[in-house]
N, C-alpha and C positions, 0 to 999 in steps of 0.2 A: 103126947102129941095129939092135936085135934084131928079128928077124921070127919069128913063131910060125905054123907051118903045120899042126901036129898038133892035133887036137881033144882029144887025151889029154895035152897038156902040163900040167904041175903047176900053173902059174899060171892056166891056163884052168879047170882043175878047181876051184881055190880060188875063182875068180870065180863059177862056176856054183853052188857050194855056198852062198856068201854071198847070191847073188841069190835063191836058191830057199828058204832056210831062215831063219825068224825067230830060231830058237834059235842058229843059227850067227852071225847078225848080232849078237845080244846077247853071245855068248861072245867073239867076236873084236873087238867094238867097231868093226866096219867095215860099210859098205854099198856098193851099186853104183848107178850112174846111167848113163843113156843120153842122147845128144844134146848138141849144142853149147850150146843155151840153158841146160840144167841145169848143164853143166860150168862155163859162165861165171858163173852165179849162185853156184855153190858156191865158186869161186875168189874172187869178189867179197866173199863173206861170211867168208872165212878158213878154209874147210873144208880140212883137210890132204888133198891128193891123193897117193895112194901110187903109182898107176900109171894110165897112159892107154893104152888099146888103140885103134888106128885102122887102117882099111883103106887100101890104097894109093890107091884112087880118092878117098877123102875127103881124104887128105893132099895129093894133087895139087891138089884144089880149095881146100884151106885149108892152105897150106904153113906158116903161122905155128904150127900145131899141133906142128911139129917141135921147138919150144922148150919143150914141156910136160914136167914131171918124169916120169921113168919111162916115156917114150913108147915104145911097142912096136907094130910093124906086125903085123897079123893077116891071114890069108888069108880068102877068102870062105867057105870051109868052116868055119873057126873062128867067123866072124861068125854063121853059121847056127846054131851051137851056143849062143852066148851072148846073141843078140839076143832081146828080148821085145817088139819093136815090129813092127807090121804094115808100116811104112815106115821101115826103119832108116836112120840118117844116117851110120853108119860110125864112130862115136866112142863109146867106153865108158870108164868110169873106176871104179877101186876107191878108195874114200875112207875116211878115219877119221872117226868121229862127233865132232862138236864136244863139248868138255867143258862141258856145260851142267847143272850140278847142280840138282836139283829142290828149290830152297829156297823153301818157301812164305812165308818171311819177305820175299821180294821182291814179294809181291802187294800192290798199291797199294790201300789201303782206300777211296780215292776214285776208283778206276779202273772200267773197264767190261770185263767178261769174258763169254765164251761157254763153256759147259760141255757136253761130250758124254758121255752116260751109256750105255756099252756099244754104241756104233756099230760096225758090222762091215764096212761098205763103205768100202774105202780111198779110192774116188773121192769119197765124201761127206766124209770126214775131211780129205782134201787140199783140197777145194773150200772148206770152212769156214775152214781156216787161211789160204788165199789171200784170202778175203773179209775175214777179221779183219785181215789186213795192209792191205788196201785201205781199210777203214773206220777204221783207226787205233785198233783196240781195244788194251787193255792186255795181253791175252794170251788163250790158249786153255787150258782145263782138261779133261783127259781122265780117264775112269775107268780102272781097271786092266785092265778087260776090253775096252777098245777095240782095234781092229785096229792093226797095227804101223805106227808113224810112218815107219819107214825102208823099207817095201816100195816097190818101184819104182812101183806104181800110186798110192800116196799121194804120193810125190815128184813124179810127173808132174802130178797134180791140183793140188798146192800151187804148182807152177811157181816154186820157189825161195823162197817165203815161209816155208817151214819153217826155213830158215837164219836168218831175221830175227825171227820172232814168238816171244815167250816161251811155251813150252808146258810145262804142269805135269801130271804123272800122279799121281793121288791115289786113295785109297779114298773114293769119292764121298760116301757117306752121312756118314761121319765128317767129311769136309771141310765139307760143307754145314751140319752141325750146329754146327761150331766156328768157321766163318769170320765175320769182322765184316761181310762183304759182305751186302747184302740179296739173297736168292736167289729167283728167279722160275721156277717150273716151267711150261714151255710145254705146254699141254694143249688138248684140244678138249672142253671141258665148259661148260655154261651158267653155272656159278657163278664162272668165271674172269674176271679183270679184262681189259678190252681192252688189247692190247699198246701201243696208241697213247696210252694215258693213264697210263703208269707212269713215275716218275722213275728214270733209269738211272744216276745218279751213285753210285759205290760199290756196284755191283750185278753180279750174274752171272745170266744167263739160261741155263736148263738144258734141253737137247734130249735126248729119249729115243731108244731103239733104233728102227731103221728099221721093223721089223715090229710092235713092241708099243707103241712110245711109252714114256711114263713110267707105271709102275704107280701105283696109289693110294698104296702105301707109299713109293715114291720121291718122288712129288709132296709127300707129307707131310713129307719132310725139308727142304723149301724154305720160305721165309718166306711166300710167296703164290703163287697160280696166275695165269697170264696166258694169253690166247688171241689168235690173229690173226683179226680179223673177216673173214669170207668171205661174199660176196653170192651166189656161184654154188652149184652143186650138189655140188661135190667135198667129200668128208667130211674130208679132211686134205691136208696138203702133204708133199712129199718132205722128209726131215730137213734136207738141206743148204739147200733153198729156204727152209724155215721159219727156219733159223738166219740166213740172209742177210737176211731181212726184219727180224728182231729186231736184227741188228747195224746195219742201216740206221737203225732207230729209236734205237739207242744213239748212233750218230754224229750223228744229227740233234739229239738232246737235248743234245749237248755243244757245239753251235754257239752 
C-alpha cells in the first residue's frame, strides 16, 4: 500500500487545489470529501471514488478501508495539510462528479420544488438539500449565482443528500417566467398569502438571498407571494429555516 509522508506530494497538491478552488472543481469534474459517513453515502449513491487517503490510526480502527479503491496511507503531517475539519476522522476522498445533466425536461409539472435565488452560505444550501431529501420533494432549483454545490461545507451540510436529490441550476428569472409550475415568492410583506393556505401541487417556492431576501423585481417573476405567519417579534427567518417550513407545508399538502 502506498504511503505519502510529504506535504509536497503531487497527489496531495492536486487534492488541496480541488478542495480549495471552485474553478478547479469545475474544470476537473472532481471534488473532495472528508469523513466516513460522507464516503459511505457517496459509494452508496454510485459516486466514482478516484482515491481514498487514510491515516494509519484510522486504518487500524477501520481495517475494512484497506479494500477501498486507490487507498493511500498518509502521515499526520499530510493530514494537517488537507483536513478542513476541526475534528478530523482520518479519511479523505477524491471523487468524480456524478454525470447529472441539468435537463429541465425532467421537472415534474405535478411535483413540489424549492428554489434558492442567490444564496451564498454553503451551510444553508446544504441544509435545504438535506431537508428536501427528508421531505420527499421532487428537487431543488438553484440560481446560477448560488454558492458551489461541491464545496466541502455544502457537502457536509447536505450529509449525502446531494447525491440523491435532483438539483437544477438555472437562470432563475427566465426559468420562473417559463415554467409550468406555479411559483411562490417567499417574502415578508402584508399583501402576501399565508404559506399555510396555498396548494403546493405543481409548485415551486422561491427563497431569496440571506441578506436581502427577494427583491420586488425577483418576487414579480413569480406567480404569487407567500409569507410564513409569525406571532413573535422577529422580523424574518434564516433562509434555510424558512425553506424548511415551506418544504414541510409542501410535504403535508401531499399527504
